[in-house]
VEXTOR-460267 format. One line per 5 residues: number of its first residue (from 1); their letters; for each residue x negated, y negated, z of N, C-alpha, C, CB. Coordinates in nm, 2 decimals, always signed. Glycine has a CB too. Layout:
! residues N
NUM> A> X Y Z X Y Z X Y Z X Y Z ~ ... .
END
This chain:
! residues 89
1> MGPDQ> -18.41 -3.67 -1.08 -18.30 -3.64 -1.15 -18.32 -3.60 -1.30 -18.21 -3.76 -1.13 ~ -18.22 -3.52 -1.32 -18.21 -3.48 -1.48 -18.16 -3.54 -1.55 -18.16 -3.39 -1.51 ~ -18.15 -3.51 -1.68 -18.09 -3.62 -1.80 -17.94 -3.62 -1.76 -18.10 -3.56 -1.98 ~ -17.90 -3.48 -1.74 -17.76 -3.45 -1.72 -17.70 -3.57 -1.60 -17.75 -3.28 -1.66 ~ -17.78 -3.60 -1.45 -17.75 -3.67 -1.39 -17.76 -3.82 -1.42 -17.80 -3.64 -1.31 .
6> AVDLG> -17.84 -3.85 -1.52 -17.86 -3.98 -1.55 -17.75 -4.01 -1.66 -18.02 -4.01 -1.60 ~ -17.69 -3.93 -1.74 -17.59 -3.97 -1.82 -17.45 -4.01 -1.73 -17.56 -3.84 -1.92 ~ -17.45 -3.90 -1.65 -17.32 -3.90 -1.57 -17.31 -4.04 -1.49 -17.31 -3.76 -1.47 ~ -17.44 -4.06 -1.43 -17.45 -4.20 -1.37 -17.41 -4.31 -1.44 -17.56 -4.23 -1.35 ~ -17.48 -4.32 -1.57 -17.43 -4.45 -1.66 -17.29 -4.43 -1.72 -17.55 -4.48 -1.80 .
11> RKLLL> -17.23 -4.31 -1.74 -17.11 -4.30 -1.76 -17.01 -4.38 -1.67 -17.08 -4.17 -1.75 ~ -17.06 -4.34 -1.56 -16.96 -4.41 -1.43 -16.98 -4.56 -1.41 -17.00 -4.35 -1.28 ~ -17.10 -4.59 -1.45 -17.11 -4.71 -1.43 -17.05 -4.80 -1.56 -17.26 -4.73 -1.39 ~ -17.05 -4.75 -1.67 -17.02 -4.80 -1.79 -16.82 -4.81 -1.77 -17.11 -4.68 -1.92 ~ -16.77 -4.71 -1.71 -16.65 -4.71 -1.65 -16.59 -4.80 -1.57 -16.65 -4.62 -1.60 .
16> EALIL> -16.69 -4.83 -1.46 -16.66 -4.90 -1.36 -16.65 -5.06 -1.43 -16.76 -4.87 -1.25 ~ -16.76 -5.08 -1.51 -16.75 -5.22 -1.58 -16.65 -5.23 -1.66 -16.86 -5.26 -1.67 ~ -16.59 -5.12 -1.73 -16.49 -5.15 -1.81 -16.37 -5.17 -1.73 -16.47 -5.07 -1.91 ~ -16.36 -5.11 -1.65 -16.24 -5.13 -1.55 -16.23 -5.28 -1.47 -16.27 -5.03 -1.43 ~ -16.36 -5.34 -1.43 -16.34 -5.44 -1.38 -16.35 -5.56 -1.48 -16.43 -5.44 -1.26 .
21> SAPVL> -16.41 -5.54 -1.61 -16.39 -5.64 -1.71 -16.20 -5.67 -1.75 -16.49 -5.58 -1.85 ~ -16.16 -5.53 -1.76 -16.01 -5.56 -1.81 -15.91 -5.66 -1.78 -15.95 -5.47 -1.78 ~ -15.88 -5.69 -1.66 -15.80 -5.83 -1.63 -15.82 -5.93 -1.71 -15.82 -5.90 -1.49 ~ -15.95 -5.97 -1.71 -16.01 -6.09 -1.74 -16.00 -6.10 -1.92 -16.18 -6.07 -1.68 ~ -16.01 -5.99 -1.95 -16.00 -5.96 -2.10 -15.88 -5.97 -2.16 -16.05 -5.84 -2.13 .
26> IAAAL> -15.78 -5.92 -2.07 -15.67 -5.87 -2.11 -15.56 -6.02 -2.10 -15.62 -5.73 -2.03 ~ -15.60 -6.09 -1.99 -15.58 -6.23 -1.99 -15.59 -6.35 -2.10 -15.64 -6.27 -1.90 ~ -15.70 -6.33 -2.12 -15.79 -6.38 -2.23 -15.73 -6.36 -2.37 -15.93 -6.31 -2.23 ~ -15.69 -6.22 -2.40 -15.65 -6.20 -2.51 -15.50 -6.24 -2.55 -15.67 -6.09 -2.53 ~ -15.43 -6.23 -2.41 -15.28 -6.27 -2.43 -15.29 -6.44 -2.47 -15.18 -6.24 -2.28 .
31> VSLLL> -15.35 -6.50 -2.39 -15.35 -6.66 -2.40 -15.39 -6.69 -2.54 -15.44 -6.74 -2.28 ~ -15.50 -6.61 -2.59 -15.53 -6.66 -2.73 -15.41 -6.59 -2.84 -15.70 -6.61 -2.77 ~ -15.32 -6.50 -2.81 -15.23 -6.45 -2.89 -15.13 -6.59 -2.89 -15.16 -6.28 -2.84 ~ -15.08 -6.61 -2.77 -14.99 -6.74 -2.77 -15.04 -6.84 -2.81 -14.94 -6.78 -2.66 ~ -15.13 -6.87 -2.78 -15.20 -7.01 -2.88 -15.20 -7.00 -3.00 -15.35 -7.03 -2.87 .
36> SILQT> -15.24 -6.89 -3.08 -15.22 -6.87 -3.21 -15.08 -6.86 -3.25 -15.28 -6.76 -3.25 ~ -14.97 -6.81 -3.20 -14.85 -6.83 -3.21 -14.80 -6.97 -3.24 -14.80 -6.77 -3.10 ~ -14.84 -7.03 -3.14 -14.80 -7.19 -3.14 -14.87 -7.27 -3.19 -14.79 -7.25 -3.03 ~ -15.00 -7.24 -3.25 -15.06 -7.30 -3.38 -14.99 -7.29 -3.51 -15.18 -7.24 -3.39 ~ -14.96 -7.16 -3.52 -14.88 -7.14 -3.64 -14.74 -7.19 -3.66 -14.86 -7.01 -3.67 .
41> LTSIQ> -14.67 -7.19 -3.55 -14.52 -7.26 -3.55 -14.55 -7.38 -3.57 -14.43 -7.24 -3.41 ~ -14.65 -7.47 -3.50 -14.65 -7.61 -3.50 -14.74 -7.67 -3.64 -14.70 -7.65 -3.34 ~ -14.82 -7.55 -3.71 -14.89 -7.61 -3.78 -14.99 -7.69 -3.77 -14.84 -7.65 -3.82 ~ -15.03 -7.67 -3.65 -15.16 -7.75 -3.60 -15.26 -7.65 -3.60 -15.15 -7.83 -3.46 ~ -15.40 -7.66 -3.66 -15.50 -7.59 -3.67 -15.61 -7.63 -3.63 -15.51 -7.56 -3.77 .
46> EQTLT> -15.60 -7.71 -3.52 -15.72 -7.77 -3.44 -15.81 -7.65 -3.34 -15.65 -7.89 -3.34 ~ -15.91 -7.60 -3.36 -15.96 -7.51 -3.30 -16.00 -7.55 -3.15 -16.06 -7.47 -3.38 ~ -16.02 -7.69 -3.12 -16.06 -7.71 -2.99 -15.94 -7.73 -2.89 -16.16 -7.84 -3.00 ~ -15.82 -7.71 -2.94 -15.69 -7.69 -2.84 -15.70 -7.57 -2.78 -15.54 -7.69 -2.91 ~ -15.75 -7.46 -2.83 -15.75 -7.34 -2.79 -15.86 -7.31 -2.68 -15.76 -7.26 -2.90 .
51> VVPRL> -15.99 -7.38 -2.70 -16.07 -7.32 -2.60 -16.05 -7.37 -2.45 -16.19 -7.35 -2.64 ~ -16.00 -7.49 -2.41 -15.96 -7.52 -2.29 -15.87 -7.44 -2.19 -15.91 -7.63 -2.32 ~ -15.74 -7.40 -2.28 -15.67 -7.32 -2.20 -15.73 -7.16 -2.18 -15.54 -7.32 -2.27 ~ -15.83 -7.13 -2.28 -15.89 -6.97 -2.27 -15.99 -6.99 -2.16 -15.97 -6.91 -2.41 ~ -16.05 -7.09 -2.16 -16.14 -7.11 -2.03 -16.08 -7.11 -1.91 -16.22 -7.23 -2.03 .
56> ATVAL> -15.97 -7.20 -1.90 -15.89 -7.21 -1.78 -15.82 -7.06 -1.72 -15.77 -7.31 -1.82 ~ -15.78 -7.00 -1.84 -15.72 -6.84 -1.80 -15.83 -6.75 -1.75 -15.65 -6.76 -1.95 ~ -15.94 -6.78 -1.80 -16.07 -6.66 -1.77 -16.08 -6.71 -1.60 -16.26 -6.69 -1.88 ~ -16.13 -6.84 -1.60 -16.17 -6.88 -1.46 -16.04 -6.83 -1.37 -16.20 -7.04 -1.44 ~ -15.90 -6.87 -1.41 -15.81 -6.83 -1.31 -15.79 -6.70 -1.27 -15.69 -6.88 -1.33 .
61> AGLIA> -15.81 -6.60 -1.37 -15.81 -6.46 -1.38 -15.91 -6.42 -1.30 -15.82 -6.40 -1.50 ~ -16.05 -6.46 -1.31 -16.16 -6.40 -1.22 -16.12 -6.46 -1.07 -16.33 -6.44 -1.27 ~ -16.08 -6.58 -1.04 -16.05 -6.62 -0.89 -15.95 -6.55 -0.85 -16.02 -6.76 -0.86 ~ -15.84 -6.52 -0.92 -15.72 -6.44 -0.87 -15.78 -6.29 -0.86 -15.59 -6.45 -0.98 ~ -15.84 -6.24 -0.94 -15.88 -6.07 -0.91 -16.00 -6.08 -0.83 -15.92 -5.96 -1.05 .
66> MPWFI> -16.08 -6.21 -0.77 -16.20 -6.16 -0.71 -16.18 -6.07 -0.60 -16.28 -6.26 -0.66 ~ -16.09 -6.08 -0.50 -16.09 -5.98 -0.39 -16.09 -5.85 -0.42 -15.98 -6.00 -0.32 ~ -16.02 -5.82 -0.55 -16.03 -5.68 -0.60 -16.15 -5.65 -0.66 -15.93 -5.63 -0.70 ~ -16.20 -5.76 -0.73 -16.34 -5.72 -0.78 -16.44 -5.68 -0.68 -16.40 -5.83 -0.87 ~ -16.45 -5.76 -0.57 -16.54 -5.74 -0.49 -16.49 -5.62 -0.41 -16.57 -5.86 -0.42 .
71> HRLVS> -16.37 -5.57 -0.35 -16.36 -5.46 -0.31 -16.38 -5.33 -0.39 -16.25 -5.47 -0.27 ~ -16.37 -5.35 -0.54 -16.43 -5.22 -0.62 -16.56 -5.23 -0.63 -16.37 -5.20 -0.76 ~ -16.62 -5.34 -0.63 -16.79 -5.29 -0.65 -16.85 -5.27 -0.51 -16.89 -5.44 -0.73 ~ -16.79 -5.29 -0.39 -16.85 -5.22 -0.29 -16.78 -5.09 -0.27 -16.86 -5.29 -0.17 ~ -16.68 -5.05 -0.31 -16.66 -4.91 -0.31 -16.75 -4.83 -0.41 -16.52 -4.89 -0.34 .
76> YTVLL> -16.79 -4.90 -0.50 -16.86 -4.82 -0.61 -17.00 -4.81 -0.54 -16.87 -4.90 -0.77 ~ -17.05 -4.93 -0.49 -17.20 -4.95 -0.42 -17.22 -4.80 -0.31 -17.19 -5.14 -0.31 ~ -17.11 -4.81 -0.20 -17.11 -4.72 -0.12 -17.11 -4.59 -0.18 -17.03 -4.73 -0.04 ~ -17.03 -4.57 -0.28 -17.02 -4.43 -0.32 -17.17 -4.37 -0.38 -16.91 -4.42 -0.42 ~ -17.21 -4.48 -0.44 -17.37 -4.45 -0.50 -17.45 -4.40 -0.37 -17.46 -4.61 -0.56 .
81> WQNFH> -17.45 -4.48 -0.27 -17.55 -4.47 -0.15 -17.52 -4.35 -0.06 -17.55 -4.59 -0.07 ~ -17.39 -4.31 -0.08 -17.34 -4.18 -0.02 -17.41 -4.08 -0.08 -17.19 -4.16 -0.04 ~ -17.41 -4.07 -0.23 -17.43 -3.98 -0.31 -17.60 -3.99 -0.37 -17.32 -3.98 -0.41 ~ -17.67 -4.05 -0.27 -17.81 -4.09 -0.33 -17.90 -3.97 -0.30 -17.87 -4.24 -0.27 ~ -17.83 -3.90 -0.22 -17.95 -3.75 -0.20 -17.94 -3.67 -0.33 -17.89 -3.63 -0.06 .
86> RYLG> -17.84 -3.66 -0.41 -17.81 -3.60 -0.50 -17.92 -3.64 -0.65 -17.66 -3.62 -0.50 ~ -17.97 -3.75 -0.62 -18.06 -3.82 -0.71 -18.21 -3.82 -0.72 -18.04 -3.94 -0.69 ~ -18.22 -3.80 -0.59 -18.35 -3.79 -0.56 -18.44 -3.64 -0.59 -18.34 -3.81 -0.42 ~ -18.37 -3.55 -0.54 -18.42 -3.41 -0.59 -18.42 -3.34 -0.72 -18.36 -3.32 -0.51 .
END
């Protein structure tokens, strides 16, 4: 495997990781934004009130997107195995 193939493989891996993490990160960011607006409007500045909704949102987003995650990971793994011969020589 040459350096160009290693860089291409790493680039594809990082892109796949970015795509897989996007739904959970976007959901957490939206909940954080809504909670920050709510805290500003109500003048409640307790930081512990934001932790539980964020954790629940991340867990729920992960559970909802789990079939898509698994399908995407399996497709990526199959693609790697199908192109394995390119990395050997």
